[in-house]
C-alpha positions as a printed NumPy array, in Angstrom:
array([[-88.822,  63.207, -73.226],
       [-86.407,  64.832, -75.575],
       [-87.687,  67.799, -77.709],
       [-86.343,  67.282, -81.229],
       [-86.456,  69.737, -84.338],
       [-85.266,  68.981, -87.747],
       [-84.836,  72.086, -89.814],
       [-83.803,  72.57 , -93.475],
       [-83.185,  76.063, -95.449],
       [-86.764,  75.682, -96.709],
       [-88.796,  74.746, -93.567],
       [-89.405,  73.246, -90.367],
       [-89.564,  69.532, -91.023],
       [-90.157,  68.148, -87.55 ],
       [-90.789,  69.489, -83.895],
       [-91.802,  66.908, -81.521],
       [-91.041,  65.078, -78.183],
       [-89.262,  61.644, -78.652],
       [-87.439,  59.172, -76.466],
       [-84.057,  59.337, -78.472],
       [-82.617,  60.386, -81.725],
       [-79.378,  58.867, -83.187],
       [-77.654,  61.306, -85.396],
       [-75.018,  60.609, -88.132],
       [-72.234,  62.881, -86.933],
       [-68.905,  63.245, -88.989],
       [-67.06 ,  61.696, -86.194],
       [-69.467,  58.768, -85.802],
       [-72.989,  58.252, -84.949],
       [-74.242,  59.515, -81.59 ],
       [-77.41 ,  59.007, -79.586],
       [-79.283,  61.927, -77.702],
       [-81.604,  61.469, -74.767],
       [-83.257,  63.829, -72.467],
       [-80.881,  65.589, -70.374],
       [-77.928,  65.102, -72.635],
       [-74.946,  67.45 , -71.966],
       [-74.788,  70.668, -74.202],
       [-73.084,  69.415, -77.521],
       [-72.472,  70.583, -81.184],
       [-71.308,  68.419, -84.127],
       [-71.251,  68.513, -87.912],
       [-73.339,  65.935, -89.502],
       [-72.554,  63.679, -92.649],
       [-75.009,  62.357, -95.181],
       [-76.883,  59.498, -93.612],
       [-80.016,  58.56 , -91.789],
       [-81.274,  60.046, -88.466],
       [-82.996,  57.279, -86.405],
       [-85.952,  58.614, -84.323],
       [-87.124,  56.477, -81.391],
       [-90.427,  57.787, -80.268],
       [-90.473,  55.547, -77.253],
       [-88.313,  53.126, -75.41 ],
       [-88.179,  49.854, -77.282],
       [-90.715,  51.153, -79.773],
       [-90.551,  51.211, -83.625],
       [-87.596,  53.281, -85.173],
       [-88.219,  55.821, -87.93 ],
       [-85.463,  56.689, -90.247],
       [-85.181,  60.077, -92.08 ],
       [-82.614,  60.598, -94.693],
       [-80.541,  63.801, -94.253],
       [-77.667,  65.542, -96.075],
       [-74.892,  67.555, -94.387],
       [-75.475,  70.413, -91.729],
       [-75.174,  70.64 , -87.827],
       [-76.688,  69.129, -84.825],
       [-76.933,  71.078, -81.536],
       [-77.871,  69.707, -77.985],
       [-78.991,  72.258, -75.465],
       [-81.088,  72.634, -72.539],
       [-84.147,  72.908, -74.978],
       [-83.347,  69.584, -76.688],
       [-81.804,  68.62 , -80.088],
       [-81.981,  70.807, -83.132],
       [-80.534,  69.228, -86.491],
       [-80.054,  71.907, -89.107],
       [-79.714,  69.675, -92.283],
       [-78.9  ,  70.853, -95.817],
       [-81.63 ,  68.359, -97.067],
       [-84.094,  66.126, -95.357],
       [-86.422,  63.354, -97.033]])
């Protein structure tokens, strides 16, 4: 499982293990699974797609601006706003 955290300047919005997250990067959307190579990207306003399990329901979270970082611990999205 991929450890996923969504953080805004106000609070930690999410911290959970999921199957995959699709992030709206400024260069295009990108999906992150467990074991993804280290990566950093700016993000554009859009929707994160959170896949809790393979083939399961997809949850969307509206975000505005920020950065996404993938490292050995998982995916961290630092968003200016999240709804």
